[in-house]
DRENDRENFI-132412 format. One record per residue: residue number from 1; y, z, x of N, C-alpha, C in turn; residue in one letter; chain. Coordinates in steps of 0.1 Angstrom, whole numbers, plus 5000, padded with zeros to 4 digits. Example, Ala and Ser with C-alpha at 12.3 -4.5 7.8 and 13.67 -1.06 7.14 Angstrom:
<1; <4943; 5078; 5132>; <4955; 5078; 5123>; <4967; 5078; 5132>; 'A'; 'A'> <2; <4978; 5071; 5128>; <4989; 5071; 5137>; <5000; 5079; 5129>; 'S'; 'A'> 
***
This chain:
<1; <4830; 6262; 8191>; <4838; 6250; 8195>; <4836; 6248; 8211>; 'M'; 'A'> <2; <4834; 6259; 8218>; <4833; 6257; 8232>; <4819; 6250; 8235>; 'K'; 'A'> <3; <4809; 6254; 8228>; <4796; 6248; 8230>; <4797; 6233; 8226>; 'L'; 'A'> <4; <4803; 6230; 8215>; <4805; 6217; 8210>; <4812; 6208; 8220>; 'K'; 'A'> <5; <4822; 6214; 8226>; <4830; 6206; 8236>; <4821; 6204; 8249>; 'K'; 'A'> <6; <4813; 6214; 8253>; <4805; 6212; 8264>; <4794; 6201; 8262>; 'K'; 'A'> <7; <4788; 6201; 8250>; <4779; 6191; 8246>; <4785; 6177; 8246>; 'I'; 'A'> <8; <4797; 6176; 8241>; <4804; 6163; 8241>; <4807; 6158; 8255>; 'F'; 'A'> <9; <4810; 6167; 8264>; <4813; 6163; 8278>; <4800; 6158; 8285>; 'T'; 'A'> <10; <4789; 6164; 8282>; <4777; 6160; 8288>; <4772; 6147; 8282>; 'V'; 'A'> <11; <4772; 6145; 8269>; <4767; 6133; 8263>; <4776; 6121; 8263>; 'I'; 'A'> <12; <4789; 6123; 8261>; <4798; 6112; 8260>; <4805; 6110; 8274>; 'F'; 'A'> <13; <4806; 6120; 8282>; <4813; 6119; 8294>; <4805; 6112; 8305>; 'G'; 'A'> <14; <4812; 6105; 8313>; <4806; 6098; 8325>; <4812; 6101; 8338>; 'T'; 'A'> <15; <4822; 6110; 8338>; <4829; 6113; 8350>; <4826; 6127; 8356>; 'D'; 'A'> <16; <4816; 6133; 8350>; <4811; 6146; 8355>; <4797; 6145; 8360>; 'T'; 'A'> <17; <4793; 6154; 8369>; <4779; 6154; 8374>; <4769; 6155; 8363>; 'P'; 'A'> <18; <4772; 6164; 8353>; <4762; 6166; 8342>; <4762; 6153; 8333>; 'A'; 'A'> <19; <4773; 6147; 8331>; <4773; 6134; 8323>; <4766; 6123; 8330>; 'G'; 'A'> <20; <4768; 6122; 8343>; <4761; 6111; 8350>; <4746; 6114; 8350>; 'K'; 'A'> <21; <4742; 6127; 8352>; <4727; 6130; 8352>; <4721; 6127; 8338>; 'A'; 'A'> <22; <4729; 6130; 8327>; <4724; 6127; 8314>; <4722; 6112; 8312>; 'F'; 'A'> <23; <4731; 6104; 8317>; <4730; 6090; 8315>; <4718; 6084; 8323>; 'D'; 'A'> <24; <4715; 6090; 8335>; <4704; 6086; 8342>; <4691; 6089; 8335>; 'V'; 'A'> <25; <4690; 6101; 8330>; <4678; 6106; 8323>; <4676; 6097; 8311>; 'V'; 'A'> <26; <4687; 6095; 8303>; <4686; 6088; 8291>; <4681; 6073; 8294>; 'L'; 'A'> <27; <4687; 6067; 8304>; <4683; 6054; 8308>; <4669; 6053; 8312>; 'L'; 'A'> <28; <4664; 6063; 8319>; <4650; 6063; 8323>; <4641; 6064; 8310>; 'T'; 'A'> <29; <4644; 6073; 8301>; <4637; 6074; 8289>; <4637; 6061; 8280>; 'L'; 'A'> <30; <4648; 6054; 8280>; <4649; 6042; 8273>; <4639; 6031; 8279>; 'I'; 'A'> <31; <4640; 6030; 8292>; <4631; 6020; 8299>; <4616; 6024; 8296>; 'V'; 'A'> <32; <4613; 6037; 8297>; <4599; 6041; 8295>; <4595; 6038; 8281>; 'L'; 'A'> <33; <4603; 6041; 8271>; <4600; 6039; 8257>; <4598; 6024; 8254>; 'S'; 'A'> <34; <4607; 6016; 8259>; <4605; 6001; 8257>; <4592; 5996; 8264>; 'V'; 'A'> <35; <4589; 6002; 8276>; <4577; 5998; 8282>; <4565; 6001; 8274>; 'T'; 'A'> <36; <4565; 6013; 8268>; <4554; 6017; 8259>; <4552; 6008; 8247>; 'I'; 'A'> <37; <4563; 6004; 8241>; <4563; 5995; 8230>; <4557; 5981; 8234>; 'V'; 'A'> <38; <4561; 5977; 8246>; <4556; 5964; 8251>; <4541; 5965; 8253>; 'I'; 'A'> <39; <4536; 5975; 8260>; <4522; 5977; 8262>; <4514; 5979; 8249>; 'L'; 'A'> <40; <4520; 5985; 8240>; <4513; 5987; 8227>; <4511; 5974; 8220>; 'E'; 'A'> <41; <4519; 5964; 8222>; <4517; 5951; 8216>; <4505; 5944; 8221>; 'S'; 'A'> <42; <4500; 5948; 8232>; <4488; 5941; 8238>; <4476; 5948; 8231>; 'V'; 'A'> <43; <4468; 5940; 8224>; <4457; 5946; 8216>; <4447; 5953; 8224>; 'R'; 'A'> <44; <4443; 5947; 8235>; <4432; 5953; 8244>; <4437; 5966; 8249>; 'S'; 'A'> <45; <4450; 5968; 8252>; <4454; 5981; 8257>; <4456; 5991; 8246>; 'I'; 'A'> <46; <4461; 5986; 8234>; <4463; 5995; 8223>; <4450; 6000; 8218>; 'R'; 'A'> <47; <4439; 5992; 8218>; <4427; 5997; 8212>; <4419; 6007; 8221>; 'E'; 'A'> <48; <4423; 6007; 8234>; <4416; 6017; 8243>; <4420; 6031; 8240>; 'T'; 'A'> <49; <4433; 6033; 8237>; <4438; 6047; 8235>; <4449; 6047; 8224>; 'S'; 'A'> <50; <4446; 6044; 8211>; <4456; 6044; 8201>; <4463; 6057; 8199>; 'P'; 'A'> <51; <4456; 6068; 8201>; <4462; 6081; 8199>; <4473; 6084; 8209>; 'L'; 'A'> <52; <4470; 6079; 8221>; <4480; 6081; 8232>; <4494; 6074; 8228>; 'F'; 'A'> <53; <4493; 6062; 8224>; <4505; 6055; 8220>; <4512; 6061; 8208>; 'F'; 'A'> <54; <4504; 6066; 8199>; <4510; 6073; 8187>; <4517; 6086; 8192>; 'T'; 'A'> <55; <4511; 6093; 8200>; <4517; 6106; 8205>; <4529; 6103; 8213>; 'G'; 'A'> <56; <4529; 6094; 8222>; <4540; 6091; 8231>; <4552; 6085; 8222>; 'V'; 'A'> <57; <4549; 6077; 8212>; <4559; 6072; 8203>; <4566; 6083; 8196>; 'E'; 'A'> <58; <4559; 6093; 8192>; <4565; 6104; 8185>; <4574; 6113; 8195>; 'W'; 'A'> <59; <4569; 6114; 8207>; <4577; 6122; 8217>; <4590; 6115; 8219>; 'V'; 'A'> <60; <4590; 6102; 8221>; <4603; 6095; 8224>; <4611; 6096; 8211>; 'F'; 'A'> <61; <4605; 6094; 8200>; <4613; 6095; 8187>; <4620; 6108; 8185>; 'T'; 'A'> <62; <4613; 6119; 8188>; <4619; 6132; 8187>; <4630; 6134; 8196>; 'V'; 'A'> <63; <4628; 6130; 8209>; <4639; 6131; 8219>; <4651; 6123; 8215>; 'V'; 'A'> <64; <4649; 6110; 8211>; <4661; 6102; 8207>; <4667; 6107; 8194>; 'F'; 'A'> <65; <4659; 6113; 8185>; <4665; 6119; 8173>; <4674; 6131; 8176>; 'T'; 'A'> <66; <4669; 6139; 8186>; <4677; 6151; 8190>; <4690; 6146; 8197>; 'L'; 'A'> <67; <4689; 6136; 8205>; <4701; 6130; 8211>; <4711; 6125; 8200>; 'E'; 'A'> <68; <4705; 6118; 8190>; <4714; 6112; 8180>; <4721; 6123; 8172>; 'Y'; 'A'> <69; <4714; 6134; 8169>; <4720; 6145; 8161>; <4730; 6152; 8170>; 'L'; 'A'> <70; <4728; 6154; 8183>; <4738; 6160; 8191>; <4750; 6152; 8193>; 'L'; 'A'> <71; <4749; 6139; 8193>; <4760; 6130; 8193>; <4769; 6131; 8180>; 'R'; 'A'> <72; <4762; 6132; 8169>; <4769; 6134; 8156>; <4776; 6148; 8156>; 'I'; 'A'> <73; <4769; 6158; 8161>; <4775; 6172; 8161>; <4787; 6173; 8170>; 'Y'; 'A'> <74; <4786; 6167; 8182>; <4797; 6169; 8192>; <4808; 6159; 8191>; 'S'; 'A'> <75; <4806; 6149; 8183>; <4816; 6138; 8182>; <4828; 6143; 8175>; 'S'; 'A'> <76; <4840; 6140; 8180>; <4852; 6144; 8172>; <4853; 6137; 8159>; 'P'; 'A'> <77; <4848; 6125; 8158>; <4848; 6118; 8145>; <4833; 6113; 8143>; 'N'; 'A'> <78; <4825; 6121; 8136>; <4811; 6118; 8134>; <4809; 6105; 8127>; 'P'; 'A'> <79; <4817; 6103; 8116>; <4816; 6091; 8108>; <4818; 6078; 8116>; 'V'; 'A'> <80; <4829; 6079; 8125>; <4832; 6068; 8133>; <4821; 6064; 8143>; 'K'; 'A'> <81; <4814; 6075; 8148>; <4803; 6072; 8157>; <4791; 6066; 8150>; 'Y'; 'A'> <82; <4788; 6072; 8138>; <4776; 6067; 8130>; <4778; 6053; 8126>; 'M'; 'A'> <83; <4790; 6049; 8123>; <4792; 6035; 8119>; <4796; 6025; 8130>; 'T'; 'A'> <84; <4797; 6031; 8142>; <4799; 6022; 8154>; <4787; 6014; 8157>; 'S'; 'A'> <85; <4789; 6004; 8166>; <4777; 5995; 8170>; <4766; 6004; 8176>; 'F'; 'A'> <86; <4769; 6012; 8186>; <4759; 6019; 8192>; <4753; 6031; 8184>; 'F'; 'A'> <87; <4762; 6036; 8174>; <4756; 6045; 8165>; <4746; 6040; 8156>; 'G'; 'A'> <88; <4748; 6027; 8151>; <4738; 6020; 8143>; <4726; 6017; 8151>; 'V'; 'A'> <89; <4728; 6013; 8164>; <4716; 6010; 8172>; <4708; 6023; 8175>; 'I'; 'A'> <90; <4715; 6034; 8177>; <4708; 6047; 8179>; <4699; 6050; 8167>; 'D'; 'A'> <91; <4705; 6048; 8155>; <4697; 6051; 8143>; <4685; 6041; 8141>; 'L'; 'A'> <92; <4688; 6029; 8144>; <4677; 6019; 8142>; <4666; 6021; 8152>; 'L'; 'A'> <93; <4669; 6028; 8163>; <4659; 6030; 8174>; <4649; 6041; 8169>; 'A'; 'A'> <94; <4652; 6049; 8160>; <4643; 6060; 8156>; <4638; 6058; 8141>; 'I'; 'A'> <95; <4645; 6050; 8134>; <4642; 6049; 8120>; <4628; 6043; 8117>; 'L'; 'A'> <96; <4623; 6033; 8124>; <4610; 6027; 8120>; <4599; 6037; 8121>; 'P'; 'A'> <97; <4599; 6046; 8131>; <4588; 6056; 8132>; <4587; 6065; 8120>; 'T'; 'A'> <98; <4599; 6069; 8115>; <4599; 6078; 8103>; <4595; 6070; 8090>; 'Y'; 'A'> <99; <4599; 6057; 8090>; <4595; 6049; 8078>; <4580; 6047; 8078>; 'L'; 'A'> <100; <4574; 6047; 8090>; <4560; 6046; 8091>; <4552; 6057; 8084>; 'G'; 'A'> <101; <4559; 6068; 8081>; <4552; 6079; 8073>; <4551; 6076; 8059>; 'L'; 'A'> <102; <4559; 6067; 8054>; <4559; 6064; 8039>; <4555; 6050; 8036>; 'F'; 'A'> <103; <4555; 6041; 8045>; <4551; 6027; 8043>; <4539; 6023; 8052>; 'F'; 'A'> <104; <4532; 6013; 8047>; <4521; 6008; 8055>; <4526; 5999; 8066>; 'N'; 'A'> <105; <4524; 6004; 8079>; <4529; 5997; 8090>; <4522; 5983; 8092>; 'Q'; 'A'> <106; <4511; 5982; 8086>; <4503; 5969; 8088>; <4509; 5958; 8080>; 'S'; 'A'> <107; <4519; 5961; 8071>; <4525; 5950; 8063>; <4539; 5947; 8069>; 'T'; 'A'> <108; <4549; 5949; 8060>; <4563; 5945; 8065>; <4568; 5953; 8076>; 'F'; 'A'> <109; <4564; 5966; 8077>; <4569; 5974; 8088>; <4564; 5970; 8102>; 'L'; 'A'> <110; <4553; 5963; 8102>; <4549; 5958; 8115>; <4559; 5950; 8122>; 'L'; 'A'> <111; <4567; 5942; 8114>; <4578; 5934; 8120>; <4590; 5943; 8122>; 'T'; 'A'> <112; <4592; 5952; 8113>; <4604; 5961; 8114>; <4603; 5970; 8126>; 'F'; 'A'> <113; <4591; 5973; 8130>; <4589; 5982; 8142>; <4595; 5976; 8155>; 'R'; 'A'> <114; <4596; 5963; 8155>; <4602; 5957; 8167>; <4616; 5961; 8169>; 'A'; 'A'> <115; <4623; 5967; 8159>; <4636; 5972; 8161>; <4637; 5983; 8171>; 'L'; 'A'> <116; <4626; 5989; 8174>; <4625; 6000; 8184>; <4630; 5994; 8198>; 'R'; 'A'> <117; <4628; 5981; 8200>; <4632; 5975; 8212>; <4648; 5976; 8213>; 'L'; 'A'> <118; <4655; 5978; 8202>; <4669; 5979; 8203>; <4674; 5991; 8211>; 'L'; 'A'> <119; <4664; 6000; 8215>; <4668; 6011; 8224>; <4673; 6006; 8237>; 'R'; 'A'> <120; <4668; 5994; 8241>; <4672; 5988; 8253>; <4687; 5985; 8253>; 'M'; 'A'> <121; <4693; 5983; 8241>; <4707; 5979; 8240>; <4716; 5991; 8245>; 'F'; 'A'> <122; <4710; 6003; 8245>; <4718; 6014; 8250>; <4722; 6012; 8264>; 'R'; 'A'> <123; <4713; 6005; 8271>; <4716; 6002; 8285>; <4730; 5995; 8287>; 'I'; 'A'> <124; <4733; 5987; 8276>; <4746; 5980; 8277>; <4758; 5989; 8277>; 'F'; 'A'> <125; <4756; 6002; 8274>; <4767; 6011; 8275>; <4772; 6011; 8290>; 'K'; 'A'> <126; <4764; 6007; 8299>; <4769; 6007; 8313>; <4779; 5996; 8315>; 'L'; 'A'> <127; <4781; 5988; 8305>; <4792; 5978; 8305>; <4806; 5983; 8306>; 'G'; 'A'> <128; <4807; 5996; 8303>; <4821; 6002; 8303>; <4825; 6004; 8318>; 'R'; 'A'> <129; <4815; 6003; 8327>; <4819; 6004; 8341>; <4822; 5990; 8347>; 'Y'; 'A'> <130; <4821; 5980; 8339>; <4822; 5966; 8345>; <4835; 5960; 8338>; 'M'; 'A'> <131; <4846; 5962; 8345>; <4858; 5956; 8340>; <4858; 5941; 8341>; 'A'; 'A'> <132; <4850; 5936; 8350>; <4849; 5921; 8352>; <4843; 5914; 8340>; 'E'; 'A'> <133; <4836; 5922; 8331>; <4831; 5916; 8320>; <4841; 5909; 8311>; 'A'; 'A'> <134; <4854; 5914; 8312>; <4864; 5908; 8304>; <4867; 5894; 8309>; 'S'; 'A'> <135; <4865; 5891; 8321>; <4867; 5877; 8326>; <4858; 5868; 8319>; 'I'; 'A'> <136; <4845; 5872; 8318>; <4835; 5863; 8311>; <4839; 5861; 8297>; 'L'; 'A'> <137; <4843; 5872; 8290>; <4847; 5871; 8276>; <4859; 5861; 8274>; 'V'; 'A'> <138; <4869; 5862; 8283>; <4880; 5853; 8282>; <4876; 5839; 8285>; 'K'; 'A'> <139; <4867; 5837; 8294>; <4862; 5823; 8297>; <4855; 5817; 8285>; 'A'; 'A'> <140; <4846; 5825; 8279>; <4839; 5820; 8267>; <4848; 5817; 8256>; 'L'; 'A'> <141; <4859; 5825; 8254>; <4868; 5822; 8243>; <4876; 5810; 8246>; 'R'; 'A'> <142; <4880; 5808; 8259>; <4888; 5796; 8262>; <4880; 5783; 8261>; 'S'; 'A'> <143; <4867; 5784; 8263>; <4858; 5772; 8264>; <4851; 5769; 8250>; 'S'; 'A'> <144; <4853; 5778; 8240>; <4846; 5777; 8228>; <4848; 5763; 8221>; 'I'; 'A'> <145; <4861; 5758; 8221>; <4864; 5746; 8215>; <4858; 5734; 8222>; 'Y'; 'A'> <146; <4858; 5735; 8235>; <4853; 5724; 8243>; <4837; 5723; 8242>; 'K'; 'A'> <147; <4831; 5735; 8241>; <4817; 5735; 8240>; <4813; 5731; 8226>; 'I'; 'A'> <148; <4821; 5735; 8216>; <4818; 5730; 8202>; <4819; 5715; 8201>; 'T'; 'A'> <149; <4829; 5709; 8207>; <4831; 5695; 8207>; <4819; 5688; 8215>; 'L'; 'A'> <150; <4815; 5694; 8225>; <4803; 5689; 8233>; <4790; 5689; 8225>; 'F'; 'A'> <151; <4788; 5700; 8218>; <4776; 5701; 8210>; <4777; 5691; 8198>; 'F'; 'A'> <152; <4788; 5689; 8193>; <4790; 5679; 8182>; <4786; 5665; 8188>; 'G'; 'A'> <153; <4790; 5662; 8200>; <4786; 5649; 8206>; <4771; 5648; 8208>; 'A'; 'A'> <154; <4765; 5659; 8212>; <4751; 5660; 8215>; <4743; 5657; 8202>; 'V'; 'A'> <155; <4748; 5664; 8191>; <4741; 5662; 8178>; <4742; 5647; 8173>; 'L'; 'A'> <156; <4754; 5641; 8176>; <4755; 5627; 8173>; <4745; 5619; 8180>; 'T'; 'A'> <157; <4744; 5622; 8193>; <4734; 5614; 8202>; <4720; 5617; 8197>; 'L'; 'A'> <158; <4717; 5629; 8193>; <4704; 5632; 8187>; <4701; 5624; 8175>; 'V'; 'A'> <159; <4711; 5623; 8166>; <4709; 5615; 8154>; <4707; 5600; 8157>; 'L'; 'A'> <160; <4714; 5595; 8166>; <4712; 5581; 8170>; <4699; 5579; 8176>; 'V'; 'A'> <161; <4695; 5587; 8186>; <4682; 5585; 8192>; <4670; 5587; 8182>; 'L'; 'A'> <162; <4672; 5597; 8173>; <4662; 5600; 8163>; <4660; 5588; 8154>; 'G'; 'A'> <163; <4671; 5582; 8149>; <4670; 5570; 8140>; <4664; 5558; 8147>; 'T'; 'A'> <164; <4668; 5556; 8160>; <4663; 5544; 8167>; <4648; 5546; 8169>; 'L'; 'A'> <165; <4643; 5558; 8174>; <4629; 5559; 8177>; <4621; 5559; 8164>; 'I'; 'A'> <166; <4627; 5563; 8153>; <4620; 5562; 8140>; <4618; 5547; 8136>; 'Y'; 'A'> <167; <4628; 5539; 8138>; <4627; 5525; 8135>; <4618; 5518; 8144>; 'L'; 'A'> <168; <4617; 5522; 8157>; <4609; 5515; 8167>; <4594; 5519; 8165>; 'I'; 'A'> <169; <4591; 5532; 8164>; <4578; 5537; 8164>; <4572; 5537; 8150>; 'E'; 'A'> <170; <4579; 5542; 8141>; <4574; 5543; 8127>; <4564; 5554; 8125>; 'G'; 'A'> <171; <4559; 5556; 8112>; <4551; 5567; 8109>; <4537; 5566; 8115>; 'E'; 'A'> <172; <4532; 5554; 8118>; <4519; 5553; 8124>; <4518; 5559; 8138>; 'E'; 'A'> <173; <4529; 5561; 8145>; <4529; 5567; 8158>; <4534; 5582; 8158>; 'N'; 'A'> <174; <4534; 5588; 8146>; <4538; 5602; 8145>; <4552; 5605; 8141>; 'G'; 'A'> <175; <4561; 5595; 8141>; <4575; 5597; 8138>; <4576; 5594; 8123>; 'F'; 'A'> <176; <4572; 5605; 8115>; <4571; 5603; 8101>; <4584; 5604; 8093>; 'T'; 'A'> <177; <4595; 5608; 8100>; <4608; 5609; 8093>; <4619; 5610; 8103>; 'S'; 'A'> <178; <4631; 5608; 8099>; <4642; 5609; 8108>; <4644; 5623; 8113>; 'I'; 'A'> <179; <4643; 5634; 8105>; <4643; 5647; 8110>; <4632; 5650; 8121>; 'P'; 'A'> <180; <4620; 5645; 8119>; <4610; 5647; 8128>; <4613; 5639; 8141>; 'Q'; 'A'> <181; <4619; 5628; 8140>; <4623; 5620; 8152>; <4635; 5627; 8159>; 'S'; 'A'> <182; <4644; 5633; 8152>; <4655; 5641; 8158>; <4649; 5653; 8166>; 'M'; 'A'> <183; <4639; 5659; 8161>; <4632; 5670; 8168>; <4627; 5664; 8181>; 'Y'; 'A'> <184; <4621; 5652; 8181>; <4616; 5646; 8194>; <4628; 5644; 8203>; 'W'; 'A'> <185; <4639; 5639; 8198>; <4651; 5636; 8206>; <4656; 5649; 8213>; 'A'; 'A'> <186; <4656; 5660; 8205>; <4661; 5672; 8211>; <4652; 5677; 8222>; 'I'; 'A'> <187; <4639; 5676; 8220>; <4629; 5680; 8230>; <4630; 5671; 8242>; 'V'; 'A'> <188; <4633; 5659; 8240>; <4634; 5649; 8251>; <4646; 5651; 8260>; 'T'; 'A'> <189; <4658; 5651; 8253>; <4670; 5652; 8261>; <4672; 5666; 8268>; 'I'; 'A'> <190; <4666; 5676; 8263>; <4667; 5689; 8269>; <4656; 5690; 8280>; 'T'; 'A'> <191; <4648; 5680; 8282>; <4638; 5679; 8293>; <4627; 5690; 8290>; 'T'; 'A'> <192; <4625; 5694; 8278>; <4614; 5704; 8275>; <4601; 5697; 8275>; 'V'; 'A'> <193; <4600; 5686; 8268>; <4588; 5678; 8268>; <4576; 5685; 8263>; 'G'; 'A'> <194; <4575; 5689; 8251>; <4563; 5695; 8245>; <4551; 5685; 8245>; 'Y'; 'A'> <195; <4554; 5672; 8242>; <4543; 5662; 8242>; <4536; 5662; 8229>; 'G'; 'A'> <196; <4540; 5669; 8219>; <4533; 5668; 8206>; <4536; 5655; 8199>; 'D'; 'A'> <197; <4548; 5649; 8202>; <4551; 5636; 8197>; <4555; 5627; 8209>; 'I'; 'A'> <198; <4550; 5616; 8210>; <4553; 5607; 8221>; <4553; 5592; 8217>; 'A'; 'A'> <199; <4562; 5584; 8222>; <4563; 5570; 8218>; <4550; 5563; 8224>; 'P'; 'A'> <200; <4546; 5553; 8216>; <4534; 5545; 8220>; <4537; 5531; 8224>; 'A'; 'A'> <201; <4549; 5526; 8220>; <4553; 5512; 8222>; <4562; 5511; 8234>; 'T'; 'A'> <202; <4563; 5499; 8240>; <4571; 5497; 8252>; <4586; 5500; 8249>; 'V'; 'A'> <203; <4592; 5494; 8238>; <4606; 5498; 8235>; <4608; 5513; 8233>; 'P'; 'A'> <204; <4598; 5519; 8226>; <4599; 5534; 8224>; <4600; 5541; 8237>; 'G'; 'A'> <205; <4591; 5537; 8247>; <4591; 5544; 8260>; <4604; 5541; 8268>; 'K'; 'A'> <206; <4609; 5529; 8266>; <4622; 5526; 8273>; <4633; 5535; 8267>; 'M'; 'A'> <207; <4633; 5537; 8254>; <4643; 5545; 8248>; <4641; 5560; 8252>; 'L'; 'A'> <208; <4629; 5564; 8253>; <4626; 5578; 8258>; <4631; 5579; 8272>; 'A'; 'A'> <209; <4629; 5569; 8281>; <4634; 5570; 8295>; <4649; 5572; 8295>; 'S'; 'A'> <210; <4656; 5564; 8287>; <4671; 5566; 8286>; <4675; 5580; 8281>; 'V'; 'A'> <211; <4668; 5585; 8272>; <4670; 5598; 8267>; <4668; 5609; 8277>; 'A'; 'A'> <212; <4657; 5607; 8285>; <4655; 5617; 8296>; <4665; 5617; 8307>; 'M'; 'A'> <213; <4669; 5605; 8311>; <4680; 5604; 8321>; <4693; 5609; 8316>; 'L'; 'A'> <214; <4696; 5607; 8303>; <4708; 5612; 8297>; <4708; 5627; 8297>; 'T'; 'A'> <215; <4696; 5633; 8294>; <4694; 5647; 8293>; <4698; 5654; 8306>; 'G'; 'A'> <216; <4695; 5648; 8318>; <4698; 5654; 8331>; <4713; 5655; 8332>; 'F'; 'A'> <217; <4720; 5646; 8326>; <4735; 5645; 8328>; <4742; 5656; 8319>; 'S'; 'A'> <218; <4737; 5657; 8307>; <4744; 5666; 8297>; <4741; 5680; 8298>; 'I'; 'A'> <219; <4730; 5684; 8305>; <4726; 5698; 8306>; <4736; 5706; 8314>; 'I'; 'A'> <220; <4742; 5699; 8324>; <4751; 5706; 8333>; <4765; 5708; 8327>; 'A'; 'A'> <221; <4768; 5701; 8316>; <4782; 5701; 8311>; <4786; 5714; 8306>; 'V'; 'A'> <222; <4779; 5722; 8298>; <4783; 5735; 8293>; <4785; 5745; 8305>; 'P'; 'A'> <223; <4777; 5744; 8315>; <4778; 5752; 8327>; <4791; 5749; 8334>; 'T'; 'A'> <224; <4794; 5736; 8336>; <4807; 5733; 8342>; <4819; 5737; 8335>; 'G'; 'A'> <225; <4818; 5736; 8321>; <4830; 5740; 8313>; <4833; 5755; 8315>; 'I'; 'A'> <226; <4822; 5763; 8314>; <4824; 5778; 8315>; <4828; 5782; 8329>; 'I'; 'A'> <227; <4822; 5775; 8339>; <4825; 5778; 8353>; <4840; 5776; 8356>; 'S'; 'A'> <228; <4846; 5765; 8351>; <4860; 5762; 8353>; <4868; 5773; 8346>; 'V'; 'A'> <229; <4865; 5777; 8334>; <4873; 5787; 8327>; <4872; 5800; 8333>; 'E'; 'A'> <230; <4860; 5804; 8339>; <4859; 5816; 8347>; <4868; 5816; 8359>; 'I'; 'A'> <231; <4868; 5805; 8366>; <4877; 5803; 8377>; <4892; 5805; 8373>; 'G'; 'A'> <232; <4896; 5799; 8362>; <4909; 5801; 8357>; <4912; 5816; 8354>; 'K'; 'A'> <233; <4903; 5822; 8347>; <4905; 5836; 8343>; <4906; 5845; 8356>; 'A'; 'A'> <234; <4898; 5843; 8366>; <4899; 5851; 8378>; <4912; 5848; 8385>; 'V'; 'A'> <235; <4917; 5836; 8386>; <4929; 5832; 8392>; <4941; 5838; 8385>; 'K'; 'A'> <236; <4941; 5838; 8371>; <4952; 5844; 8364>; <4952; 5859; 8365>; 'N'; 'A'> <237; <4941; 5865; 8367>; <4940; 5880; 8368>; <4946; 5884; 8382>; 'R'; 'A'> <238; <4943; 5876; 8392>; <4948; 5879; 8405>; <4964; 5878; 8406>; 'K'; 'A'> <239; <4969; 5868; 8398>; <4983; 5866; 8398>; <4991; 5874; 8388>; 'H'; 'A'> <240; <4984; 5881; 8379>; <4990; 5888; 8369>; <4996; 5901; 8374>; 'S'; 'A'> <241; <4990; 5907; 8384>; <4995; 5919; 8390>; <4993; 5931; 8381>; 'G'; 'A'> <242; <4985; 5930; 8370>; <4984; 5941; 8361>; <4970; 5948; 8363>; 'K'; 'A'> <243; <4970; 5961; 8360>; <4958; 5969; 8362>; <4948; 5967; 8351>; 'R'; 'A'> <244; <4935; 5968; 8355>; <4924; 5966; 8345>; <4917; 5979; 8342>; 'V'; 'A'> <245; <4915; 5981; 8329>; <4908; 5994; 8325>; <4893; 5993; 8328>; 'C'; 'A'> <246; <4887; 6003; 8335>; <4873; 6003; 8338>; <4865; 6006; 8326>; 'P'; 'A'> <247; <4872; 6011; 8315>; <4864; 6015; 8303>; <4862; 6004; 8293>; 'G'; 'A'> <248; <4873; 5997; 8290>; <4873; 5987; 8279>; <4876; 5973; 8285>; 'C'; 'A'> <249; <4881; 5972; 8297>; <4884; 5959; 8303>; <4898; 5954; 8299>; 'G'; 'A'> <250; <4906; 5962; 8292>; <4919; 5957; 8289>; <4928; 5955; 8301>; 'H'; 'A'> <251; <4935; 5944; 8302>; <4942; 5941; 8315>; <4957; 5939; 8313>; 'D'; 'A'> <252; <4963; 5945; 8303>; <4977; 5944; 8301>; <4984; 5957; 8303>; 'S'; 'A'> <253; <4981; 5964; 8314>; <4987; 5976; 8317>; <4998; 5974; 8328>; 'H'; 'A'> <254; <5008; 5983; 8327>; <5019; 5982; 8338>; <5013; 5988; 8351>; 'D'; 'A'> <255; <5020; 5984; 8362>; <5015; 5988; 8375>; <5015; 6003; 8377>; 'L'; 'A'> <256; <5024; 6010; 8370>; <5025; 6025; 8372>; <5018; 6032; 8361>; 'D'; 'A'> <257; <5010; 6025; 8353>; <5002; 6032; 8342>; <4990; 6040; 8349>; 'A'; 'A'> <258; <4988; 6051; 8343>; <4977; 6060; 8348>; <4965; 6061; 8339>; 'R'; 'A'> <259; <4968; 6057; 8326>; <4957; 6058; 8316>; <4958; 6045; 8307>; 'F'; 'A'> <260; <4946; 6041; 8302>; <4945; 6029; 8294>; <4952; 6031; 8281>; 'C'; 'A'> <261; <4960; 6022; 8276>; <4967; 6023; 8264>; <4958; 6021; 8252>; 'K'; 'A'> <262; <4946; 6016; 8254>; <4936; 6013; 8244>; <4926; 6024; 8242>; 'I'; 'A'> <263; <4919; 6027; 8253>; <4908; 6038; 8251>; <4911; 6051; 8258>; 'C'; 'A'> <264; <4922; 6051; 8266>; <4926; 6064; 8273>; <4919; 6067; 8286>; 'G'; 'A'> <265; <4911; 6057; 8291>; <4903; 6059; 8303>; <4913; 6059; 8315>; 'S'; 'A'> <266; <4910; 6068; 8326>; <4919; 6068; 8338>; <4918; 6054; 8345>; 'P'; 'A'> <267; <4930; 6050; 8349>; <4930; 6037; 8356>; <4929; 6039; 8371>; 'L'; 'A'> 
***
């Protein structure tokens, strides 16, 4: 039990020198493993030394497997950890390599292997140090209805523009259907401009010009909505006088509270 507690302190703890060192080493391994996966996706690099990538992949897989097993062993509630978000991510980070022993990676597993990139999500565990993240969450929640209404208006505009350009240009100019024309409208008002479909008539070009100018106006709307809500959240927090948990971001603590009522982290 003493060894189990010590392992738990190192792996799950962040307020001890050993725990901080473990997080730094783990973060370094995650970045290296993701870099290897990215380099392996380049054919010219992969073909020069395929055995190297295979060996390195197995080294990282064994290390992350050992870490996963130690987390299960030292966790006070192993089932809770295994079914948690990061527990599932930790499992998915090592699972594809083992599945490659039984299935042909050149078929469906070739796509499934991309799940190894989910190792990078472990970096988001650093979010427990960012109590300010709760401000962003509150701002997004407060603005969800406004943004939904905004996107509804944008979809209506896309439908109108798509229908008009379909009637103006017709199938002979590439606008074969209203859905295809709506795709053109989306590309145009977002100022992406792929150029795979373009109006050929003067009225069509005039409508495209209106869509482009409108696009410049509507792109800034979601940013403005969220920015206003972030400002409100920051202002409310300053006037609330309540302490914020550095672990989970909960901000409904009394001024004399010493520990978080949600996760137990020191305040």
